[in-house]
C-alpha positions in Angstrom: -70.3 -107.1 -5.1 -67.9 -108.5 -2.5 -65.8 -106.8 0.4 -63.0 -106.9 -1.8 -64.1 -105.8 -4.8 -65.4 -102.6 -3.6 -62.2 -102.4 -1.3 -60.1 -102.7 -4.7 -63.0 -99.9 -6.3 -61.8 -97.2 -3.5 -58.2 -98.2 -3.8 -58.7 -97.8 -7.8 -60.5 -94.3 -6.9 -58.0 -93.2 -4.5 -54.7 -93.6 -6.9 -56.7 -91.9 -9.8 -57.6 -88.8 -7.4 -54.0 -88.5 -6.5 -52.6 -89.4 -10.4 -50.8 -85.7 -10.8 -49.0 -85.9 -7.7 -47.1 -89.2 -7.5 -44.3 -88.4 -5.5 -47.0 -86.9 -3.2 -46.6 -89.4 0.3 -50.6 -90.2 -0.6 -49.9 -91.5 -4.0 -47.2 -93.5 -2.9 -49.0 -95.4 -0.1 -52.3 -96.6 -2.5 -49.6 -97.7 -4.6 -48.4 -99.8 -1.8 -51.1 -101.1 -1.1 -52.2 -102.3 -4.3 -48.7 -104.2 -4.5 -49.8 -105.5 -1.0 -53.2 -107.0 -3.2 -51.2 -107.9 -5.7 -48.9 -110.2 -3.7 -51.9 -111.5 -2.0 -53.1 -112.5 -5.4 -55.0 -110.3 -6.9 -54.8 -110.0 -10.4 -56.4 -107.2 -11.2 -54.0 -105.3 -8.6 -51.0 -107.2 -10.4 -52.2 -105.6 -14.0 -52.9 -102.1 -12.4 -49.6 -102.5 -10.9 -47.7 -103.3 -13.9 -49.2 -100.2 -15.3 -48.0 -97.8 -13.3 -44.9 -99.3 -13.0 -44.5 -99.4 -16.7 -44.8 -96.1 -17.1 -42.3 -93.1 -17.4 -42.3 -91.1 -13.8 -40.7 -91.3 -10.4 -42.1 -94.9 -9.9 -41.1 -96.4 -13.1 -39.5 -99.7 -12.2 -39.1 -101.3 -15.9 -38.1 -105.4 -14.0 -41.0 -105.1 -11.6 -43.3 -104.1 -14.4 -42.7 -107.1 -16.4 -42.5 -109.5 -13.8 -46.4 -108.2 -12.8 -47.1 -108.1 -16.4 -46.2 -111.7 -16.9 -48.4 -112.8 -14.2 -51.4 -110.9 -14.9 -51.3 -111.6 -18.7 -50.0 -115.5 -18.3 -52.9 -115.8 -16.1 -55.5 -114.6 -18.8 -54.1 -117.1 -21.4 -51.0 -115.7 -22.7 -48.5 -117.8 -23.7 -45.1 -117.1 -22.1 -42.8 -119.2 -24.0 -39.9 -117.2 -25.0 -40.3 -117.8 -28.9 -38.2 -114.4 -30.5 -39.5 -114.9 -34.2 -37.8 -111.6 -34.8 -34.0 -112.8 -34.9 -33.4 -108.7 -33.9 -32.6 -107.8 -30.2 -33.6 -106.2 -28.5 -37.0 -106.1 -30.0 -38.8 -109.3 -29.6 -41.5 -110.1 -31.9 -43.5 -113.6 -30.3 -46.0 -116.3 -31.8 -49.2 -114.8 -31.6 -50.5 -114.5 -28.1 -47.7 -113.9 -26.7 -47.9 -111.5 -23.8 -44.7 -109.9 -24.9 -46.0 -108.8 -28.0 -48.4 -106.6 -25.7 -47.3 -102.6 -26.1 -46.4 -101.5 -22.9 -44.6 -105.1 -22.5 -42.7 -104.9 -25.7 -41.2 -101.6 -24.6 -40.4 -103.2 -21.6 -38.2 -105.8 -23.1 -36.8 -103.4 -25.1 -35.3 -101.4 -22.4 -34.7 -104.7 -20.0 -33.0 -106.6 -22.9 -33.2 -110.5 -23.5 -30.8 -111.7 -20.6 -32.7 -109.6 -17.9 -36.1 -111.0 -19.5 -34.8 -114.3 -19.2 -34.0 -114.1 -15.5 -37.0 -112.1 -15.1 -39.7 -114.9 -16.7 -37.8 -117.1 -14.0 -38.8 -115.7 -11.2 -42.3 -114.5 -12.2 -43.0 -117.7 -12.8 -41.9 -118.8 -9.8 -44.1 -116.3 -8.3 -46.9 -117.5 -10.0 -46.5 -121.1 -9.0 -46.5 -120.2 -5.0 -49.4 -118.5 -5.5 -53.3 -118.6 -5.7 -54.7 -115.9 -8.2 -58.3 -114.3 -8.0 -59.5 -111.5 -10.3 -60.1 -109.1 -7.4 
């Protein structure tokens, strides 16, 4: 196991140990470290950060969570082309393999609305293209 993987595992352990105190300085500092890893190109960190930010709670940030899900899931092979086949906004139903069909992301789409999601798709696409991504 690489040093980078060991550092990530320790960070995850730290987040889990302080999960019940999300308003606490220790948890928030760990989330900032997670965000720095995601911004540095870690897909695992990007997906974990998306999960944290998507949940109800003191750190909820639907727009940022959506962008990180876009990146993490698209790098796993999910499609990202916006193709609502439901025709009943704000609920989205895309083709099989569309990352927006995932439960957490679907809830974010409803919260954000289609217009905001279109803006975030552009931002996330640019961010995805601007970096090299790795698993850890």
